[in-house]
N, C-alpha and C positions, 0 to 999 in steps of 0.2 A: 224611178226606183229609189226607195229610201233605205235607211240603214236597218230597217226591220225586214229581214229576209227569211223566207221559209226554206225548208230543206231542199225542195226542188229548185228554187231560185239559186241557192248556194251551189248546188251541183252543176247547174247550167253555167253559172259564172266561172266556176273552176274550169269547166271544159272550154269555155270561150277564152279564158286567160291562157290555158295551155296552148291554144292556137295562136297566141301572140296578141290577143286583144288587151291593150293597156287599160282601156276604160273598165273592162270587166275586173281586171286585177285591182284597179283603183277602188271599186266597190268592195271587193274582198278586204282590201287594206283598211278602208273606213270601218267596215263591220268588225274586224278582228283587232284593230289597233289597241283599243282600251283594255280588253282582257289580257292581251299579250303584255302590254305595258305594266298592268297591275301585277301579273305573275312575275315579271322580271324585277320590278321595283321591290317586291317583298323578298326577293332573293339577294339583291345587291344593296338595297337601302340608300340609294342615291338617285335623286331625280335625273341628274345629268347622265349618269351611267345607264340608268334605265331607258332614257330616251335614245341614247346611242345604240344600246343593245337591241331595243325594239326595232329600230331602223335596220340594224344589221340582220335581224330575223327576216324582215320583208325583202331585203336585198337578196339574201340567200334563197328565200322562197322563189322569188322571181327568176333568179339565175338557174334554179334547179327544177322549175315547174314542169319542164318537159319530161323529167324522169319521175314525177309524182304519179304513183299508182294507188288508187283507192283500195284500201284493205277492207275485208269484211268487218263490219261493226265499227270501223274507224272513220272519222270525218276529216275533211281538209283542216279543220281547226286542230284536231289531234296532231296532224303532221306539223302545223305551225308551232304548237306547244312543244313538240319534240325538238324542233329547231331551236326554240327559245331555251329549252332546258339545256341542250348541248352548248349553246352560246354562253349561258351562265356558267356552266362547268368550265368552259375555256377561259372565261373572264377570271374566275377564281384561281385557276391554275397560274395565270399571269400575275395575279395580285395577291398579296399576303395580308394587307390591312383591311379592316372592315370599316365601311362608311356608315354612319348613323345620321340620318337627316331628321332634324327636329320638326319638319313640316309634313309628317306622315299623314296627318289629317287632310292636308290639301290634295293629296293624291286621290283619296277616296271621295272627298266632298269638294268638287271643283268650284262650287258656288256656296257662298255663305247664306244661311237662312236667317233673314231678319237682322243680321248684324248685331245681335245681342251678345255682348262680351261674355256673360256668364255661361250661356249655352255653348259658345265656342270653346271656352276653357274646359267645360265639362266633357264635351265631345273629344277634345284633344287629350284630356286625361284618360278617357276610356280607350282611345287608340294607343296611347303609350302603354297602358296596362296590357292590351292585346299584344302589342309588339314584344313586350317583356315576356309575356306568357308563351308566345311562339318560340322565343329564344331558348326556352328550357327543353324543347323537343329536339329529337335527333334530326339531322338534315333530311332523312327520308320522311319522317313524320311531318316536318314542316312543309315539305314539298307536296305531300298528299293532302294536307289540310288546306293549303293555299289553293291547290287545284280544285278541291271539292267544295270548300265553303266560300271562298272568295270568288273563284271563277266559275263555279257551278258545273264542273265536269262530272260525268258519270263514272262509276267505278270501272266500267269497261274501258272508257277512254283513258283513264288514268293508268290502268294496268297495261295497256298497249304502249303508253308513253314511257313508263318506267321499267318495263320488261318483267313485271311480276304478275302472277295470276290474281283474279278478283278476290279470292279468299285472303291472299296476303295483303291486298289493299284494305280490305275490311278490318283485318287484324291491326294494321298500322293505324287506321282511323280510331279503332276502339282504344288502343293503348295511348294514342295522342289525346283523345278526349278524356280518358281517365287521368292522365298526367296534368292536363289543363285544369280539370275540376279540382284536383288536389292542390295545385298551385294557387288557384283562386280561393280555396278554403283556407290554406295556410296563411294567405295574405288578407284574410277576412273580407274578401270581395264576393264570396258566394257562401250561402248557408246550406 
């Protein structure tokens, strides 16, 4: 089995893991680690903290797997994102300072393409612009945009995670996109 799993395989793996199958949970871990890490990283902006929190998410998932109940329209991934979201909230309750890591590009592009320094600098600059643009959004808008655009979740999955209906999620997305477009226009990055 590879890291490319279809819906039926994921459901089967979750059921096996619920029965205590560590190998099945290992496949789920491998499948969901990168998206959970990206979600957490964009919320805490520190590689080390994101790694620690991502691990915490999977430890909590393993420890509570017996109580996991599939909800209509929700996936195991949605459950993991909910755990990740709550872990990030707990993290910020304990911490007051914000970490800003200069290597944001490295999170999204684990490998360099061609090693050309100009391309690297250009991509890094674009990611810095994206990071600054995201910072102008409200916390709710940031969360929805990260889940939607970076992690590719559906509005239904996002609504279940954040406890809002799909119309509210669409409204948050609309307002966030409008604010981002204005920010990019104001900074002469978009016409």
